[in-house]
A tleap script that builds the chain and sets N, CA, C and O, in Angstrom:
source leaprc.protein.ff14SB
mol = sequence {
  NMET ALA TRP GLY THR LEU SER ALA TRP VAL
  GLU GLN ALA GLU LEU ASP ALA GLY LEU ARG
  GLY ASP ARG LEU VAL THR ALA GLU ARG GLU
  GLU LEU ARG ARG LEU ARG ARG GLU VAL ARG
  ILE LEU ARG GLU GLU ARG GLU ILE LEU LYS
  PRO PRO ARG GLU VAL THR ASP PHE THR GLY
  THR PRO GLY GLU ALA ALA ALA LEU PHE ALA
  GLN LYS ALA VAL GLN ALA VAL GLU PRO LEU
  GLY GLN VAL GLY ALA GLY SER ARG ARG GLY
  ARG THR THR CGLY
}
set mol.1.N position { -23.041 29.951 17.588 }
set mol.1.CA position { -22.256 28.637 18.046 }
set mol.1.C position { -23.035 27.836 18.604 }
set mol.1.O position { -23.921 28.354 19.285 }
set mol.2.N position { -23.000 26.634 18.539 }
set mol.2.CA position { -23.450 25.524 19.198 }
set mol.2.C position { -22.679 25.364 20.636 }
set mol.2.O position { -21.472 25.343 20.881 }
set mol.3.N position { -23.720 25.267 21.420 }
set mol.3.CA position { -23.310 24.822 22.751 }
set mol.3.C position { -21.818 23.932 23.233 }
set mol.3.O position { -20.792 24.237 23.841 }
set mol.4.N position { -22.312 22.791 22.641 }
set mol.4.CA position { -21.468 21.687 22.585 }
set mol.4.C position { -20.249 22.097 22.035 }
set mol.4.O position { -19.244 21.983 22.736 }
set mol.5.N position { -20.144 22.630 20.714 }
set mol.5.CA position { -18.473 22.927 20.240 }
set mol.5.C position { -18.021 23.960 21.213 }
set mol.5.O position { -16.807 24.041 21.401 }
set mol.6.N position { -18.723 24.666 21.782 }
set mol.6.CA position { -18.042 25.895 22.880 }
set mol.6.C position { -17.624 25.051 24.243 }
set mol.6.O position { -16.644 25.232 24.966 }
set mol.7.N position { -18.426 24.310 24.333 }
set mol.7.CA position { -18.029 23.316 25.543 }
set mol.7.C position { -16.982 22.359 24.979 }
set mol.7.O position { -16.200 21.766 25.722 }
set mol.8.N position { -16.981 22.252 23.956 }
set mol.8.CA position { -15.663 20.864 23.448 }
set mol.8.C position { -14.373 21.838 23.694 }
set mol.8.O position { -13.463 21.550 24.472 }
set mol.9.N position { -14.440 23.271 22.756 }
set mol.9.CA position { -13.235 24.086 22.857 }
set mol.9.C position { -12.759 24.285 24.142 }
set mol.9.O position { -11.555 24.116 24.336 }
set mol.10.N position { -13.581 24.656 25.180 }
set mol.10.CA position { -12.975 24.940 26.753 }
set mol.10.C position { -12.539 23.907 27.131 }
set mol.10.O position { -11.347 23.901 27.439 }
set mol.11.N position { -13.239 22.776 27.242 }
set mol.11.CA position { -12.420 21.933 27.914 }
set mol.11.C position { -11.147 21.030 27.009 }
set mol.11.O position { -10.521 20.086 27.490 }
set mol.12.N position { -10.976 21.540 25.720 }
set mol.12.CA position { -9.623 21.488 25.323 }
set mol.12.C position { -8.682 22.537 26.127 }
set mol.12.O position { -7.680 22.286 26.796 }
set mol.13.N position { -9.171 23.523 25.921 }
set mol.13.CA position { -8.035 24.711 26.590 }
set mol.13.C position { -7.933 24.516 28.130 }
set mol.13.O position { -6.803 24.865 28.471 }
set mol.14.N position { -8.688 24.086 29.223 }
set mol.14.CA position { -8.527 23.296 30.371 }
set mol.14.C position { -7.263 22.475 29.967 }
set mol.14.O position { -6.136 22.857 30.284 }
set mol.15.N position { -7.469 21.437 29.319 }
set mol.15.CA position { -6.647 20.147 29.424 }
set mol.15.C position { -5.181 20.926 28.596 }
set mol.15.O position { -4.046 20.677 29.001 }
set mol.16.N position { -5.365 21.600 27.751 }
set mol.16.CA position { -3.792 22.324 27.196 }
set mol.16.C position { -3.303 22.992 28.312 }
set mol.16.O position { -2.124 23.056 28.659 }
set mol.17.N position { -4.297 23.501 28.872 }
set mol.17.CA position { -3.109 24.512 30.339 }
set mol.17.C position { -3.063 23.585 31.213 }
set mol.17.O position { -2.061 23.854 31.875 }
set mol.18.N position { -3.601 22.515 31.690 }
set mol.18.CA position { -3.004 21.617 32.899 }
set mol.18.C position { -3.972 21.327 33.544 }
set mol.18.O position { -4.037 20.218 34.074 }
set mol.19.N position { -5.151 22.408 33.690 }
set mol.19.CA position { -6.229 22.461 34.428 }
set mol.19.C position { -6.954 20.891 34.649 }
set mol.19.O position { -7.362 20.473 35.733 }
set mol.20.N position { -7.008 20.044 33.169 }
set mol.20.CA position { -7.637 18.943 33.664 }
set mol.20.C position { -6.470 17.915 33.102 }
set mol.20.O position { -5.499 18.287 32.443 }
set mol.21.N position { -6.789 16.354 33.541 }
set mol.21.CA position { -5.880 15.468 33.459 }
set mol.21.C position { -6.707 14.171 32.831 }
set mol.21.O position { -6.149 13.082 32.697 }
set mol.22.N position { -8.205 14.412 32.431 }
set mol.22.CA position { -8.783 12.922 31.842 }
set mol.22.C position { -8.790 12.746 30.590 }
set mol.22.O position { -9.585 11.942 30.103 }
set mol.23.N position { -8.023 13.365 29.904 }
set mol.23.CA position { -7.960 13.305 28.308 }
set mol.23.C position { -6.537 13.544 27.746 }
set mol.23.O position { -5.604 13.613 28.546 }
set mol.24.N position { -6.346 13.656 26.596 }
set mol.24.CA position { -5.010 13.806 26.116 }
set mol.24.C position { -4.992 15.614 25.493 }
set mol.24.O position { -5.963 16.067 24.887 }
set mol.25.N position { -3.854 16.372 25.752 }
set mol.25.CA position { -3.870 17.524 25.406 }
set mol.25.C position { -3.377 17.372 24.017 }
set mol.25.O position { -2.920 16.351 23.505 }
set mol.26.N position { -3.554 18.648 23.434 }
set mol.26.CA position { -3.547 18.804 21.582 }
set mol.26.C position { -2.381 18.323 21.462 }
set mol.26.O position { -2.506 17.407 20.650 }
set mol.27.N position { -0.873 18.416 21.916 }
set mol.27.CA position { 0.133 18.177 21.218 }
set mol.27.C position { -0.076 16.647 21.523 }
set mol.27.O position { -0.034 15.937 20.519 }
set mol.28.N position { -0.313 15.950 22.825 }
set mol.28.CA position { -0.266 14.385 22.761 }
set mol.28.C position { -1.140 13.789 21.754 }
set mol.28.O position { -0.907 12.688 21.257 }
set mol.29.N position { -2.244 14.587 21.425 }
set mol.29.CA position { -3.261 13.950 20.198 }
set mol.29.C position { -2.832 14.164 18.900 }
set mol.29.O position { -3.045 13.309 18.041 }
set mol.30.N position { -2.126 15.427 18.592 }
set mol.30.CA position { -1.145 15.583 17.510 }
set mol.30.C position { -0.112 14.429 17.137 }
set mol.30.O position { 0.093 13.929 16.031 }
set mol.31.N position { 0.551 14.110 18.507 }
set mol.31.CA position { 1.639 13.072 18.342 }
set mol.31.C position { 0.925 11.678 18.191 }
set mol.31.O position { 1.234 10.907 17.283 }
set mol.32.N position { 0.217 11.467 18.872 }
set mol.32.CA position { -0.689 10.196 18.493 }
set mol.32.C position { -1.180 10.009 17.013 }
set mol.32.O position { -0.945 9.005 16.340 }
set mol.33.N position { -1.801 10.962 16.650 }
set mol.33.CA position { -2.256 10.792 15.107 }
set mol.33.C position { -0.730 10.641 14.127 }
set mol.33.O position { -0.624 9.754 13.280 }
set mol.34.N position { 0.040 11.339 14.321 }
set mol.34.CA position { 1.468 11.337 13.685 }
set mol.34.C position { 2.050 9.394 14.100 }
set mol.34.O position { 2.324 8.575 13.222 }
set mol.35.N position { 2.081 9.191 15.201 }
set mol.35.CA position { 2.481 8.061 15.624 }
set mol.35.C position { 2.009 6.784 14.265 }
set mol.35.O position { 2.534 6.163 13.340 }
set mol.36.N position { 0.479 6.984 15.040 }
set mol.36.CA position { -0.692 6.076 13.937 }
set mol.36.C position { -0.076 6.242 12.381 }
set mol.36.O position { 0.354 5.211 11.864 }
set mol.37.N position { -0.038 7.021 11.900 }
set mol.37.CA position { -0.086 7.033 10.416 }
set mol.37.C position { 1.501 6.312 10.337 }
set mol.37.O position { 1.735 5.222 9.815 }
set mol.38.N position { 2.582 7.276 11.037 }
set mol.38.CA position { 3.812 6.154 10.776 }
set mol.38.C position { 3.855 4.735 10.915 }
set mol.38.O position { 4.490 3.985 10.174 }
set mol.39.N position { 3.079 4.355 11.998 }
set mol.39.CA position { 2.828 2.706 11.888 }
set mol.39.C position { 2.051 2.108 10.654 }
set mol.39.O position { 2.380 1.142 9.966 }
set mol.40.N position { 0.790 3.025 10.527 }
set mol.40.CA position { 0.414 2.205 9.243 }
set mol.40.C position { 1.514 2.324 7.709 }
set mol.40.O position { 1.552 1.528 6.771 }
set mol.41.N position { 2.257 3.503 7.885 }
set mol.41.CA position { 2.873 3.428 6.596 }
set mol.41.C position { 3.974 2.688 6.634 }
set mol.41.O position { 4.423 2.437 5.516 }
set mol.42.N position { 4.840 2.046 7.952 }
set mol.42.CA position { 5.524 1.002 7.938 }
set mol.42.C position { 5.036 -0.142 8.046 }
set mol.42.O position { 5.829 -0.971 7.599 }
set mol.43.N position { 4.117 -0.588 8.423 }
set mol.43.CA position { 2.940 -1.662 8.061 }
set mol.43.C position { 3.064 -1.989 6.629 }
set mol.43.O position { 3.279 -3.125 6.206 }
set mol.44.N position { 2.912 -0.910 5.889 }
set mol.44.CA position { 2.652 -1.449 4.298 }
set mol.44.C position { 3.823 -1.233 3.943 }
set mol.44.O position { 3.992 -2.121 3.106 }
set mol.45.N position { 4.650 -0.729 3.993 }
set mol.45.CA position { 5.761 -1.087 3.494 }
set mol.45.C position { 6.667 -2.099 3.880 }
set mol.45.O position { 7.576 -2.441 3.123 }
set mol.46.N position { 6.517 -2.554 4.875 }
set mol.46.CA position { 7.056 -3.850 5.487 }
set mol.46.C position { 6.184 -4.972 4.652 }
set mol.46.O position { 6.784 -5.967 4.244 }
set mol.47.N position { 4.986 -4.845 4.432 }
set mol.47.CA position { 4.186 -5.787 3.439 }
set mol.47.C position { 4.724 -5.786 2.165 }
set mol.47.O position { 4.956 -6.817 1.533 }
set mol.48.N position { 4.915 -4.741 1.793 }
set mol.48.CA position { 5.654 -4.450 0.155 }
set mol.48.C position { 6.988 -5.461 0.120 }
set mol.48.O position { 7.022 -6.466 -0.590 }
set mol.49.N position { 7.751 -5.167 0.730 }
set mol.49.CA position { 9.064 -5.830 0.960 }
set mol.49.C position { 9.060 -7.248 1.396 }
set mol.49.O position { 10.180 -7.751 1.317 }
set mol.50.N position { 8.084 -8.083 1.854 }
set mol.50.CA position { 8.063 -9.086 2.125 }
set mol.50.C position { 8.538 -9.897 0.892 }
set mol.50.O position { 8.010 -9.504 -0.149 }
set mol.51.N position { 9.535 -11.087 0.725 }
set mol.51.CA position { 9.186 -11.908 -0.631 }
set mol.51.C position { 8.040 -12.834 -0.927 }
set mol.51.O position { 7.571 -13.667 -0.151 }
set mol.52.N position { 7.720 -12.620 -1.941 }
set mol.52.CA position { 6.602 -13.568 -2.221 }
set mol.52.C position { 6.783 -15.009 -1.315 }
set mol.52.O position { 7.904 -15.432 -1.032 }
set mol.53.N position { 5.947 -15.472 -1.039 }
set mol.53.CA position { 5.887 -16.877 -0.339 }
set mol.53.C position { 6.554 -18.172 -1.274 }
set mol.53.O position { 7.348 -18.999 -0.827 }
set mol.54.N position { 5.980 -18.127 -2.804 }
set mol.54.CA position { 6.618 -18.726 -3.522 }
set mol.54.C position { 8.336 -18.928 -3.621 }
set mol.54.O position { 8.939 -19.911 -4.053 }
set mol.55.N position { 8.802 -17.874 -3.165 }
set mol.55.CA position { 10.224 -17.534 -3.269 }
set mol.55.C position { 10.764 -18.074 -1.986 }
set mol.55.O position { 11.756 -18.784 -1.821 }
set mol.56.N position { 10.089 -17.696 -1.284 }
set mol.56.CA position { 10.751 -18.573 0.030 }
set mol.56.C position { 10.446 -19.864 0.314 }
set mol.56.O position { 10.833 -20.296 1.400 }
set mol.57.N position { 10.032 -20.353 -0.181 }
set mol.57.CA position { 9.279 -22.148 -0.219 }
set mol.57.C position { 9.848 -22.881 -1.335 }
set mol.57.O position { 9.576 -24.056 -1.585 }
set mol.58.N position { 10.758 -22.047 -2.093 }
set mol.58.CA position { 10.958 -22.748 -3.518 }
set mol.58.C position { 12.156 -23.725 -3.043 }
set mol.58.O position { 13.084 -23.413 -2.298 }
set mol.59.N position { 11.946 -24.832 -3.576 }
set mol.59.CA position { 12.928 -26.108 -3.166 }
set mol.59.C position { 14.083 -26.301 -4.666 }
set mol.59.O position { 15.286 -26.563 -4.646 }
set mol.60.N position { 13.269 -26.084 -5.745 }
set mol.60.CA position { 13.948 -26.435 -6.985 }
set mol.60.C position { 15.497 -26.000 -7.187 }
set mol.60.O position { 16.086 -25.365 -6.312 }
set mol.61.N position { 16.177 -26.426 -8.526 }
set mol.61.CA position { 17.495 -26.375 -8.654 }
set mol.61.C position { 17.402 -24.642 -9.307 }
set mol.61.O position { 16.329 -24.041 -9.369 }
set mol.62.N position { 18.592 -24.104 -9.702 }
set mol.62.CA position { 18.637 -22.657 -9.817 }
set mol.62.C position { 18.387 -22.491 -11.615 }
set mol.62.O position { 18.439 -21.521 -12.371 }
set mol.63.N position { 18.156 -23.665 -11.779 }
set mol.63.CA position { 17.303 -23.127 -13.211 }
set mol.63.C position { 15.862 -23.242 -13.287 }
set mol.63.O position { 15.287 -22.756 -14.261 }
set mol.64.N position { 15.274 -23.770 -12.462 }
set mol.64.CA position { 13.839 -23.942 -12.353 }
set mol.64.C position { 13.750 -22.190 -11.444 }
set mol.64.O position { 12.730 -21.501 -11.472 }
set mol.65.N position { 14.705 -21.886 -10.907 }
set mol.65.CA position { 14.104 -20.604 -9.771 }
set mol.65.C position { 14.470 -19.525 -11.263 }
set mol.65.O position { 13.643 -18.613 -11.293 }
set mol.66.N position { 15.232 -19.463 -12.150 }
set mol.66.CA position { 15.381 -18.359 -12.876 }
set mol.66.C position { 14.000 -18.707 -13.885 }
set mol.66.O position { 13.264 -17.837 -14.349 }
set mol.67.N position { 13.884 -19.821 -14.046 }
set mol.67.CA position { 12.499 -19.736 -14.972 }
set mol.67.C position { 11.333 -19.603 -14.352 }
set mol.67.O position { 10.365 -19.385 -15.081 }
set mol.68.N position { 11.116 -19.690 -12.939 }
set mol.68.CA position { 9.665 -19.146 -12.605 }
set mol.68.C position { 10.128 -17.544 -12.216 }
set mol.68.O position { 9.160 -16.784 -12.253 }
set mol.69.N position { 11.369 -16.910 -11.865 }
set mol.69.CA position { 11.045 -15.522 -12.049 }
set mol.69.C position { 11.375 -14.763 -13.289 }
set mol.69.O position { 11.594 -13.552 -13.278 }
set mol.70.N position { 11.402 -15.428 -14.246 }
set mol.70.CA position { 11.295 -14.934 -15.825 }
set mol.70.C position { 9.749 -15.363 -16.122 }
set mol.70.O position { 9.287 -15.216 -17.254 }
set mol.71.N position { 9.287 -15.681 -15.489 }
set mol.71.CA position { 7.556 -16.118 -15.852 }
set mol.71.C position { 6.750 -14.969 -14.834 }
set mol.71.O position { 5.804 -14.303 -15.254 }
set mol.72.N position { 7.177 -14.878 -13.718 }
set mol.72.CA position { 6.890 -13.735 -12.625 }
set mol.72.C position { 7.083 -12.363 -13.327 }
set mol.72.O position { 6.123 -11.596 -13.252 }
set mol.73.N position { 8.177 -11.947 -13.995 }
set mol.73.CA position { 8.639 -10.762 -14.462 }
set mol.73.C position { 7.581 -10.431 -15.815 }
set mol.73.O position { 7.114 -9.319 -16.063 }
set mol.74.N position { 7.318 -11.772 -16.665 }
set mol.74.CA position { 6.591 -11.074 -17.783 }
set mol.74.C position { 5.063 -11.302 -17.440 }
set mol.74.O position { 4.370 -10.944 -18.392 }
set mol.75.N position { 4.344 -11.771 -16.412 }
set mol.75.CA position { 3.225 -11.649 -15.632 }
set mol.75.C position { 3.220 -10.060 -15.184 }
set mol.75.O position { 2.290 -9.301 -15.457 }
set mol.76.N position { 4.233 -9.730 -14.560 }
set mol.76.CA position { 4.375 -7.978 -13.908 }
set mol.76.C position { 4.108 -7.257 -15.164 }
set mol.76.O position { 3.348 -6.289 -15.167 }
set mol.77.N position { 4.683 -7.669 -16.217 }
set mol.77.CA position { 4.859 -6.428 -17.024 }
set mol.77.C position { 3.855 -6.674 -18.097 }
set mol.77.O position { 3.680 -5.706 -18.838 }
set mol.78.N position { 3.095 -7.830 -18.376 }
set mol.78.CA position { 2.081 -7.675 -19.114 }
set mol.78.C position { 0.870 -6.706 -19.210 }
set mol.78.O position { 0.382 -6.092 -20.159 }
set mol.79.N position { 0.553 -6.789 -17.866 }
set mol.79.CA position { -0.734 -5.554 -17.752 }
set mol.79.C position { 0.010 -4.168 -18.124 }
set mol.79.O position { -0.699 -3.583 -18.942 }
set mol.80.N position { 0.901 -3.598 -17.898 }
set mol.80.CA position { 1.398 -2.496 -18.515 }
set mol.80.C position { 1.181 -2.076 -20.121 }
set mol.80.O position { 0.638 -1.069 -20.574 }
set mol.81.N position { 1.748 -3.113 -20.766 }
set mol.81.CA position { 1.530 -2.999 -22.117 }
set mol.81.C position { -0.265 -2.830 -22.527 }
set mol.81.O position { -0.614 -2.303 -23.583 }
set mol.82.N position { -1.022 -3.239 -21.752 }
set mol.82.CA position { -2.317 -2.958 -22.078 }
set mol.82.C position { -2.664 -1.682 -21.884 }
set mol.82.O position { -3.671 -1.252 -22.445 }
set mol.83.N position { -1.905 -0.880 -21.073 }
set mol.83.CA position { -2.330 0.677 -20.661 }
set mol.83.C position { -2.844 1.243 -21.741 }
set mol.83.O position { -4.052 1.429 -21.884 }
set mol.84.N position { -1.704 1.650 -22.829 }
set mol.84.CA position { -2.133 2.308 -24.306 }
set mol.84.C position { -2.803 1.719 -25.026 }
set mol.84.O position { -3.489 2.401 -25.787 }
set mol.85.N position { -2.913 0.206 -25.120 }
set mol.85.CA position { -4.048 -0.377 -25.848 }
set mol.85.C position { -5.533 0.078 -25.906 }
set mol.85.O position { -6.135 0.238 -26.968 }
set mol.86.N position { -6.116 0.289 -24.580 }
set mol.86.CA position { -6.950 0.581 -24.536 }
set mol.86.C position { -7.586 1.975 -24.588 }
set mol.86.O position { -8.793 2.213 -24.550 }
set mol.87.N position { -6.386 3.030 -24.700 }
set mol.87.CA position { -6.602 4.370 -25.174 }
set mol.87.C position { -6.874 4.321 -26.873 }
set mol.87.O position { -7.634 5.085 -27.468 }
set mol.88.N position { -6.242 3.472 -27.356 }
set mol.88.CA position { -6.568 3.539 -29.235 }
set mol.88.C position { -7.679 2.619 -29.544 }
set mol.88.O position { -7.980 2.336 -30.704 }
set mol.89.N position { -8.127 2.274 -28.783 }
set mol.89.CA position { -10.031 1.536 -28.984 }
set mol.89.C position { -10.969 2.685 -29.070 }
set mol.89.O position { -11.006 3.668 -28.329 }
set mol.90.N position { -11.881 2.346 -30.311 }
set mol.90.CA position { -12.774 3.144 -30.706 }
set mol.90.C position { -12.201 4.135 -31.501 }
set mol.90.O position { -13.156 4.717 -32.015 }
set mol.91.N position { -10.972 4.738 -31.953 }
set mol.91.CA position { -10.434 5.574 -32.908 }
set mol.91.C position { -10.917 5.051 -34.311 }
set mol.91.O position { -10.972 3.858 -34.610 }
set mol.92.N position { -11.280 6.164 -35.184 }
set mol.92.CA position { -11.177 5.756 -36.894 }
set mol.92.C position { -9.969 5.928 -37.100 }
set mol.92.O position { -9.203 6.550 -36.365 }
set mol.93.N position { -9.686 5.349 -38.196 }
set mol.93.CA position { -8.319 5.910 -39.017 }
set mol.93.C position { -8.463 6.584 -40.205 }
set mol.93.O position { -7.433 6.661 -40.875 }
set mol.94.N position { -9.244 6.986 -40.558 }
set mol.94.CA position { -9.531 7.878 -41.569 }
set mol.94.C position { -10.546 9.111 -41.499 }
set mol.94.O position { -10.709 9.833 -42.483 }
savepdb mol mol.pdb
quit
């Protein structure tokens, strides 16, 4: 076993036992890691849930809004139709 590894283990054990106070104890490090992960996930979810800028800035009529919504829906669905088509390429029918 390398000296650095053993030294790190001893330092962490001293921290966890309350003999040192210069770094985080294991429980604090685990909590910090968990909280950072939670913040990252919440930020991603918040970004996903934000309405598109074109919706919040839209100043047209209700009919124009409906047309814009329909156009965006078609654009979102079109790539899904291409998933199956790619798997059929290159097949022979005979």
